[in-house]
N, C-alpha and C positions, 0 to 999 in steps of 0.2 A: 462979549467975545466968546466964540465957541472953543471948546477944549478939543485937543487932538487925542485920539484914543488908539492905543496899540491893542489889538485883539488876537486871540487864538481860537481857531475853529477845530473841532474834531470831525473828521470826514468819516464817511460810511465804512471805509477800510481801516479805520482806527488811526490813520495818519493825522498829523497836525499841520495846520497852515496858519502862518502869522501875517498880519497886515496892519495898515495904518489908515485911519479915516477920521472925519469929524462927525459922521452920522452912522453909528454902528447898526441900527436897525435897518436902514436903507441898504447898507453894504451886505448885511446878512441875507436880505431878500435878493439882492443881485447875485450873490454866490449860489443861492438855491434855485433861482428861477429865470435868470437872464443870461442867455448864451453869449450875448454881445458884451455885457458889462462884467459878468462874473469872471473870476480868474480861470484861466485854462486848466490849472491844476485841480481846482475844485469841481469843474464841470463834470469830470469823469468820476467823481467821488461823492456825488450827492446821495442823500441829503447831508448837509453839514450843520453842526450845532455850535453855538457860541459857548466856550467854556472858560474864557479868561478875558478880562479887559483891565487896562490901566490908563489913567488919564494924565495928560501933559499940557502945559500952557502953550508950548510952541511945537510946530511941525518938526523942527530940528531935533528937539529932545525926544520926540516920539520916534523919529526915524533912527536915531542912535540906539534907542532901546530895542526897536525891532531888529536892527542889525545884530545886536548882542544875542537876541533870542535865536536868530537864524544860525548862529554859530554853535549853539548848544546841541548836545546829543539828544536823542529822543528821550532817554531816561532823565536827563536834566530838565527837559521841557515838561515832562510829566510831574516832576517834583515841583516845578514852578507853578503849574496850574492847580496842584493839590494843596498848596499853602494857603 
């Protein structure tokens, strides 16, 4: 069974983007190279780099954690990725 991953990317403009996937390397490639599959937010801020990932057993758990991340301030997100 594949693990769900919550990931955070650092964009070229130093902004942060959070997402959920079961294949981080594929998703990172899509964010950096695929205009159709990459997120609209990251398309204009390429290149992006993976700076954080945490694994979960279920999609539900991963989505709840992603939602918590999206509610954090930039400063709080920076602390999370530096831990």
